[in-house]
C-alpha positions as CSV (number, residue, x, y, z in Angstrom):
1,M,11.8,-11.5,-4.5
2,M,14.0,-12.1,-1.8
3,K,15.8,-8.6,-0.5
4,R,19.6,-8.2,-1.5
5,Y,22.0,-6.7,1.1
6,K,25.3,-5.2,0.3
7,C,28.5,-5.5,2.2
8,R,29.7,-1.6,3.5
9,V,33.0,-2.8,3.5
10,C,33.8,-3.9,0.1
11,G,30.5,-3.5,-1.8
12,Y,29.9,-7.1,-2.1
13,I,25.7,-8.2,-2.3
14,Y,24.9,-10.9,-1.0
15,D,21.6,-12.0,-3.5
16,P,19.7,-15.1,-1.8
17,E,18.2,-16.5,-4.9
18,K,21.8,-17.2,-5.8
19,G,23.1,-17.8,-2.2
20,E,26.9,-18.4,-1.5
21,P,29.3,-21.1,-2.8
22,R,32.3,-19.9,-0.9
23,R,30.1,-20.4,2.3
24,D,28.2,-23.1,1.5
25,T,25.2,-21.2,1.6
26,P,22.6,-22.5,-0.6
27,P,20.4,-20.7,-3.1
28,G,16.9,-19.3,-1.4
29,T,18.3,-18.6,1.6
30,P,17.7,-15.1,3.2
31,F,20.1,-13.2,4.6
32,E,17.6,-12.8,8.0
33,E,18.8,-16.4,7.9
34,L,22.3,-17.1,8.0
35,K,24.2,-17.9,11.1
36,S,25.4,-15.3,12.8
37,N,29.1,-16.2,12.4
38,W,28.3,-16.0,8.5
39,R,31.1,-13.6,6.8
40,C,31.1,-11.4,3.8
41,P,32.9,-13.5,0.9
42,K,35.2,-10.9,-0.7
43,C,35.8,-9.0,2.9
44,N,35.0,-11.7,5.8
45,A,33.5,-8.7,7.2
46,P,30.5,-9.7,9.6
47,L,26.7,-9.2,9.2
48,F,26.4,-5.9,11.3
49,K,28.3,-5.0,8.2
50,F,25.9,-5.2,5.7
51,V,22.5,-2.9,5.0
52,A,19.2,-4.0,2.8
53,L,19.1,-2.8,-0.9
54,T,16.1,-1.0,-2.3
55,N,15.7,-1.5,-6.0
């Protein structure tokens, strides 16, 4: 299972197994491979506002 990341601004959780269709991110894309200009689809926060979740 790939690590999920949570936006510290709005609480959105990026799940790499699901991807993010609103940002044209296909399923199976690890957080570490997101483009540097990728933004939270919910609040538009940049990548550095995300923290890794520990299950």
